[in-house]
C-alpha positions, 0 to 999 in steps of 0.5 A, a space after each residue: 054429072 053437070 059439074 064434070 061436064 062443065 054445064 051449069 044447071 038450067 043450061 040446055 043440054 047439047 049433044 055432039 054426035 061423032 066418033 069417039 077419039 081413040 085412047 090407046 092402041 087396040 090390044 091383040 088377043 093371044 090365040 084365044 078361041 073366038 067363035 061359037 062356044 059349046 052349049 053343053 059340057 061334061 065335068 066328069 069327062 072334061 068334054 068341051 072344058 078347056 080349063 077349070 079353077 077353084 074359086 072361093 066359097 062364094 062368087 059374085 056375078 059372072 066371069 068377065 073376059 077381056 082380051 087375054 084375062 078372065 076376071 072373077 068376083 069371089 071371096 078370099 077362101 083360097 088365100 092366094 095372096 099371102 099379104 091378105 089372109 083375112 076374110 074378104 071379097 076379091 077381084 081375081 084375074 086369070 089367064 084366059 088361055 089356061 086359067 093361070 092365076 095372075 093377080 087379086 085385088 082385095 075389097 075390105 070393109 
């Protein structure tokens, strides 16, 4: 970190508290419900479930929602990208409104 910040080893650390500069415009969400999510649901009747998608055989971590996308770490069992048919971990991006597949990034060994 010292090399990145341009601080020489042994120099006293200085902290300049202040507002962080804006790096880009704020993204607008596209009608996604925000508020109190349900605390119970029923998969058989679909009660309190807006959408669902099948993931791979294994998932890694929890879904992350940012703006209008949901990101999920899973494996490549669904073979959604024809260019990548081998076994691998993937980061899958889904539309937050309806779960439509957007893209996936493949992590190979």
